[in-house]
C-alpha positions as CSV (number, residue, x, y, z in Angstrom):
1,X,8.0,20.5,17.6
2,X,10.5,21.1,14.8
3,X,7.9,19.5,12.2
4,X,10.4,19.7,9.5
5,X,13.2,18.3,11.3
6,X,11.3,15.2,12.3
7,X,10.0,14.9,8.8
8,X,13.9,14.6,7.9
9,X,14.8,12.1,10.7
10,X,11.8,10.0,9.6
11,X,12.6,10.0,6.2
12,X,16.6,9.3,7.2
13,X,15.2,6.2,9.8
14,X,12.6,4.7,6.8
15,X,15.8,4.7,4.5
16,X,18.2,2.8,6.8
17,X,15.3,0.3,8.0
18,X,14.3,-0.5,4.3
19,X,17.8,-0.1,3.2
20,X,17.5,-4.2,2.3
21,X,14.2,-4.4,1.6
22,X,11.9,-6.6,-1.2
23,X,12.2,-4.1,-4.1
24,X,8.1,-3.2,-4.4
25,X,8.5,-2.5,-0.7
26,X,11.5,-0.4,-0.6
27,X,12.4,3.4,0.4
28,X,11.4,4.3,-3.1
29,X,7.9,2.6,-2.7
30,X,7.5,5.0,0.4
31,X,8.7,8.2,-1.5
32,X,6.0,7.2,-4.0
33,X,3.5,7.2,-1.7
34,X,4.9,10.3,0.3
35,X,4.3,12.3,-2.8
36,X,1.0,10.8,-4.0
37,X,-0.3,11.9,-0.2
38,X,1.1,15.3,-0.8
39,X,-0.7,16.0,-4.3
40,X,-3.9,14.9,-2.9
41,X,-3.7,16.9,0.1
42,X,-3.4,19.8,-1.8
43,X,-7.1,19.3,-2.7
44,X,-8.1,18.1,1.0
45,X,-7.9,19.8,4.4
46,X,-6.0,17.6,6.1
47,X,-3.4,17.3,8.6
48,X,0.0,17.5,6.4
49,X,2.1,16.5,9.0
50,X,0.0,13.5,10.4
51,X,-0.5,12.2,6.4
52,X,3.7,13.2,6.3
53,X,4.5,10.6,9.2
54,X,1.7,8.2,8.3
55,X,2.8,7.6,4.7
56,X,6.8,7.7,5.7
57,X,6.3,4.6,8.4
58,X,3.4,2.6,6.7
59,X,5.5,0.2,5.7
60,X,8.4,0.4,8.2
61,X,7.2,-3.4,9.0
62,X,5.1,-4.6,6.6
63,X,4.0,-8.0,8.1
64,X,4.3,-10.2,4.9
65,X,7.8,-10.1,5.4
66,X,7.5,-10.7,9.5
67,X,5.9,-14.0,9.6
68,X,2.2,-12.1,9.2
69,X,2.8,-10.4,12.6
70,X,0.7,-7.1,12.2
71,X,1.9,-5.5,15.5
72,X,5.7,-5.0,14.4
73,X,5.2,-1.8,12.1
74,X,2.9,0.1,14.3
75,X,4.8,-0.9,17.6
76,X,8.1,0.7,15.7
77,X,6.7,3.5,14.5
78,X,5.1,4.3,18.2
79,X,8.6,4.0,19.6
80,X,10.3,6.1,16.6
81,X,8.0,9.0,17.1
82,X,8.1,8.6,20.9
83,X,11.8,9.2,20.3
84,X,11.2,11.8,18.3
85,X,9.0,13.6,20.9
86,X,6.0,14.0,18.8
87,X,2.5,14.9,20.6
88,X,0.9,11.7,21.9
89,X,-2.3,12.2,20.1
90,X,-0.3,13.1,16.9
91,X,1.6,9.3,17.4
92,X,-2.0,7.7,18.3
93,X,-3.6,9.2,15.0
94,X,-0.3,7.7,13.0
95,X,-0.5,4.4,14.5
96,X,-3.8,4.2,14.2
97,X,-3.3,4.5,10.3
98,X,-0.7,2.3,10.2
99,X,-2.6,-0.4,11.8
100,X,-5.8,-0.1,9.7
101,X,-4.3,0.5,6.5
102,X,-3.7,-2.9,4.9
103,X,-5.9,-4.1,2.1
104,X,-6.1,-7.1,4.1
105,X,-8.3,-5.6,6.3
106,X,-10.8,-5.5,4.0
107,X,-11.7,-8.9,4.4
108,X,-12.8,-8.2,7.9
109,X,-16.5,-8.0,8.5
110,X,-16.1,-5.6,11.4
111,X,-16.7,-1.8,10.9
112,X,-13.6,0.4,9.6
113,X,-12.2,1.5,13.2
114,X,-10.9,4.7,11.7
115,X,-12.0,6.7,9.2
116,X,-10.3,10.5,9.3
117,X,-9.6,12.2,6.1
118,X,-5.9,11.6,7.2
119,X,-6.5,7.7,7.1
120,X,-8.3,8.2,4.0
121,X,-5.4,10.6,1.9
122,X,-3.0,7.8,3.3
123,X,-4.9,5.1,2.3
124,X,-5.5,6.3,-1.2
125,X,-1.7,7.2,-1.8
126,X,-0.8,3.5,-0.9
127,X,-3.0,2.0,-3.2
128,X,-2.1,4.2,-6.2
129,X,1.3,2.6,-5.8
130,X,-0.1,-0.8,-6.0
131,X,-2.0,0.4,-9.9
132,X,-0.8,1.4,-13.0
133,X,2.6,0.6,-14.5
134,X,4.2,0.7,-11.0
135,X,1.5,-1.6,-9.5
136,X,2.5,-4.1,-12.4
137,X,6.1,-3.8,-11.9
138,X,5.1,-4.4,-8.1
139,X,3.2,-7.2,-8.6
140,X,5.6,-9.2,-10.6
141,X,8.6,-8.2,-8.9
142,X,6.8,-9.7,-5.5
143,X,5.3,-12.8,-7.1
144,X,9.2,-13.3,-8.4
145,X,10.2,-12.9,-4.9
146,X,7.8,-15.5,-3.9
147,X,8.7,-18.0,-7.0
148,X,4.9,-18.1,-7.9
149,X,4.2,-18.9,-11.2
150,X,3.6,-15.9,-13.6
151,X,-0.1,-17.4,-15.1
152,X,-2.0,-20.7,-14.9
153,X,-5.0,-20.9,-17.2
154,X,-5.8,-23.6,-14.5
155,X,-6.2,-21.6,-11.3
156,X,-8.4,-19.6,-11.3
157,X,-9.0,-16.4,-9.2
158,X,-10.5,-16.5,-5.6
159,X,-12.6,-13.8,-5.2
160,X,-14.4,-14.8,-2.0
161,X,-11.0,-15.2,0.2
162,X,-11.0,-14.7,4.0
163,X,-8.3,-12.6,5.1
164,X,-6.1,-15.5,6.0
165,X,-6.6,-17.0,2.5
166,X,-5.8,-13.8,1.1
167,X,-2.3,-13.6,3.5
168,X,-1.4,-17.1,2.9
169,X,-2.0,-16.9,-1.4
170,X,0.4,-18.7,-3.0
171,X,-1.8,-18.5,-6.7
172,X,0.1,-17.3,-9.7
173,X,0.9,-13.7,-10.2
174,X,-1.8,-12.7,-12.6
175,X,-4.7,-13.5,-10.7
176,X,-3.9,-10.9,-8.0
177,X,-5.0,-8.3,-10.6
178,X,-8.4,-10.0,-10.2
179,X,-8.1,-10.7,-6.3
180,X,-6.9,-7.0,-5.4
181,X,-5.6,-4.7,-8.1
182,X,-8.6,-4.3,-10.7
183,X,-11.0,-3.8,-7.2
184,X,-8.9,-0.7,-5.7
185,X,-10.2,1.8,-8.2
186,X,-13.7,1.9,-7.0
187,X,-12.4,1.8,-2.8
188,X,-10.6,4.9,-3.8
189,X,-11.8,7.7,-0.9
190,X,-10.6,10.8,-2.2
191,X,-12.0,13.1,-5.5
192,X,-7.9,13.3,-6.6
193,X,-7.5,9.4,-5.8
194,X,-10.7,8.6,-7.8
195,X,-9.6,10.8,-10.9
196,X,-5.7,9.2,-10.8
197,X,-7.0,5.7,-10.1
198,X,-9.1,5.6,-13.4
199,X,-6.4,6.6,-15.1
200,X,-4.3,3.9,-13.9
201,X,-7.0,1.1,-13.9
202,X,-7.5,1.5,-17.9
203,X,-3.7,0.7,-18.1
204,X,-4.1,-2.1,-16.4
205,X,-6.7,-3.4,-18.5
206,X,-5.0,-2.8,-21.5
207,X,-2.0,-4.6,-20.1
208,X,-4.3,-7.6,-19.7
209,X,-5.4,-7.7,-23.0
210,X,-2.2,-7.5,-24.6
211,X,-0.9,-10.5,-22.0
212,X,-3.6,-12.7,-22.9
213,X,-3.4,-11.9,-26.7
214,X,0.5,-12.8,-26.0
215,X,-0.2,-16.1,-24.0
216,X,-2.4,-17.0,-26.8
217,X,-0.4,-16.5,-29.6
218,X,-3.0,-14.1,-31.0
219,X,-0.6,-11.2,-31.8
């Protein structure tokens, strides 16, 4: 396999597929996750090729934009990698990562079905893009895309959701901070991921303090 050519082909494929994607799940999201993964991989002994393919293809067909169907993304990734004549073992690993990567799988009571170091790196890289300044921007961008309220003090965050409730939630955007974003810091897998997440987490806490003060006319 010419790994460099396959990576370049994958980038071109993903750019084309996500050309009209929602702003928080577009090519630039993929690029940021790809860069996060490369940064984390410097500190971990990983198969960089697997990590690269998984990060590039992880949102090729996000279920939330396909009527909740979680099978489309892994299927499209598999078909593309077979066309690129990637080795079967690598394809299986990449598809497994994509299948189990999403945060909504945290609501499953079953034991995590995959826990390779490559999975851990890709998951951390993806979750880092959900927190901090960019995470805040993505959160409100998606809330606007779904026409959700910014904040409603009368609607409290649901911290005991099932997977289906999480997928179907139409709660105000600010609730998502408590239902996911502020939780991610403590769910990071790698040392590098935890270090980066800590700073981004603190930024979100500062942002929320400012938000509530402005909302309540304090400053």
